[in-house]
C-alpha atoms as one frame of an Amber mdcrd trajectory, in Angstrom:
protein
  88.902  72.051  -9.675  89.050  72.535 -13.463  92.881  72.356 -13.342  92.680
  69.080 -11.429  90.292  67.592 -14.010  92.514  68.748 -16.873  95.603  67.297
 -15.176  93.787  64.028 -14.567  92.624  63.869 -18.191  96.167  64.485 -19.440
  97.524  61.792 -17.108  94.916  59.299 -18.332  95.732  60.054 -21.980  99.447
  59.662 -21.335  98.937  56.378 -19.528  96.709  55.057 -22.294  99.255  55.898
 -24.953 102.284  54.651 -23.033 103.858  51.750 -24.775 102.524  52.599 -28.223
 105.053  54.025 -30.604 103.933  57.314 -32.060 106.089  57.089 -35.152 103.947
  57.371 -38.268 103.754  54.539 -40.756 106.380  55.318 -43.373 104.862  55.031
 -46.847 108.184  54.163 -48.438 109.834  52.462 -45.471 111.713  55.612 -44.470
 110.944  57.751 -41.511 111.949  58.306 -37.928 111.625  54.787 -36.540 115.092
  53.337 -35.894 116.174  50.299 -37.875 118.832  47.874 -36.741 120.428  45.384
 -39.077 123.036  42.895 -37.969 126.041  41.630 -39.889 126.079  37.847 -39.992
 128.893  37.707 -37.423 126.827  39.836 -34.998 123.541  37.961 -35.320 122.141
  36.238 -32.233 119.664  33.389 -32.026 115.975  34.220 -31.897 114.526  32.611
 -28.781 111.632  30.201 -29.007 108.240  31.906 -28.880 105.300  29.613 -28.296
 101.797  29.805 -26.929  98.112  30.018 -27.648  97.013  31.671 -30.856  94.791
  34.758 -30.746  92.314  33.156 -33.167  91.788  30.214 -30.787  93.156  27.734
 -33.340  95.447  25.953 -30.877  99.075  26.566 -30.072 101.821  28.056 -32.188
 105.583  27.605 -31.993 108.243  29.623 -33.787 110.485  26.553 -33.731 108.270
  24.980 -36.394 109.312  27.699 -38.865 113.047  26.935 -38.882 114.281  27.125
 -42.474 111.894  30.007 -43.258 112.504  33.739 -43.081 110.236  34.901 -40.257
 108.905  38.379 -39.558 107.866  38.640 -35.901 105.617  41.643 -35.312 104.543
  42.720 -31.822 101.220  44.551 -31.767  98.237  45.617 -29.677  94.705  46.492
 -30.757  94.820  49.895 -29.047  97.977  50.943 -30.943  97.320  53.229 -33.935
 100.597  52.490 -35.773  99.914  48.762 -35.292  96.563  49.176 -37.023  98.175
  51.158 -39.846 100.906  48.607 -40.613  98.862  45.381 -40.240  97.354  45.251
 -43.764 100.811  45.694 -45.299 102.225  42.866 -43.195  99.428  40.621 -44.468
 100.143  41.596 -48.073 103.872  40.863 -47.718 103.067  37.548 -46.006 100.806
  36.504 -48.882 103.125  37.790 -51.624 106.298  36.109 -50.322 104.847  33.034
 -48.595 105.614  30.819 -51.596 109.248  31.967 -51.449 109.694  30.929 -47.809
 108.528  33.934 -45.759 106.220  33.753 -42.766 104.819  36.606 -40.694 103.933
  35.904 -37.069 102.302  38.336 -34.676 102.714  38.592 -30.922  99.727  40.317
 -29.362  99.859  42.216 -26.060  96.123  42.730 -25.448  94.766  41.575 -22.117
  91.439  40.881 -23.825  91.683  38.118 -26.406  88.308  39.345 -27.702  89.781
  42.742 -28.607  92.759  41.025 -30.231  90.430  38.812 -32.294  88.400  41.846
 -33.370  91.634  43.541 -34.473  92.651  40.476 -36.505  89.237  40.427 -38.200
  89.130  44.195 -38.854  92.686  44.243 -40.226  92.174  41.073 -42.266  95.273
  39.429 -40.821  96.234  36.292 -42.751  99.007  35.158 -40.421  98.902  33.686
 -36.905  99.464  35.710 -33.758 100.409  34.509 -30.297  98.398  35.924 -27.420
 100.937  37.244 -24.890  99.102  39.639 -22.551 101.792  39.546 -19.857 104.666
  39.963 -22.333 106.369  36.751 -21.209 107.257  35.714 -24.753 108.813  39.067
 -25.534 110.898  39.052 -22.359 112.871  36.182 -23.934 114.275  38.494 -26.602
 117.993  39.259 -26.335 118.730  42.500 -24.526 119.117  45.500 -26.808 117.315
  44.129 -29.874 114.150  46.168 -29.253 112.458  48.069 -26.474 109.575  45.772
 -25.599 107.703  48.575 -23.815 106.521  50.176 -27.071 104.434  48.879 -29.956
 104.694  48.023 -32.717 108.076  46.485 -33.317 109.247  43.981 -35.873 112.084
  41.449 -35.833 113.436  39.757 -38.967 114.684  36.197 -38.418 116.825  34.432
 -41.017 116.290  30.769 -42.062 118.873  29.606 -39.495 116.888  31.216 -36.679
 119.159  34.249 -36.154 118.003  37.843 -35.743 118.968  39.718 -38.907 117.207
  43.007 -38.193 114.710  44.876 -36.062 112.523  47.961 -36.432 111.034  49.811
 -33.490 107.847  51.466 -34.697 105.715  50.778 -37.738 107.320  49.237 -40.791
 106.222  49.891 -44.357 105.804  47.239 -47.052 108.649  48.549 -49.203 111.148
  48.465 -46.379 109.989  45.081 -45.145 110.424  43.545 -48.590 113.833  45.168
 -48.929 114.905  43.574 -45.655 113.528  40.067 -46.182 114.052  39.399 -49.888
 117.855  38.982 -49.650 117.314  36.366 -46.924 114.892  34.240 -48.970 116.219
  31.138 -50.711 116.896  31.686 -54.403
């Protein structure tokens, strides 16, 4: 009986952690999480992402950010690496906003209440779409990221093309290194 309970507990823990990247937040942007960057000739268009905002402040559309460098970050409140990277994403958003950068979240929580609590606890200063069924993320071009794990981040250039992607948490240093060359001078 004890073996059955232990097996059940392990199965529950595995199921609960499925979909959340276990890569640690790299302090300097390095680390095990794979990074993809695309040469201009290999860049593909970022699909439109639109829907209700987590904070309840109406709808949001990525299309409205054309001409800006956009960091799209997929997250969930139950994901430890998502919690670790969120404050840094807010800091980069605030620091580079005046230069043409916007950070946008895409939240996977079924409960909008849990997503709102995460936004408040993390002090997020950027909008997030509420996408509990993952419909927005299914629009992403095949091979850019694995949408089954969180967090992941996609860098979109001012023309709306995917310039890079990170599966797993992204550090502030690396994020700035990736987006600053794309910002207008």
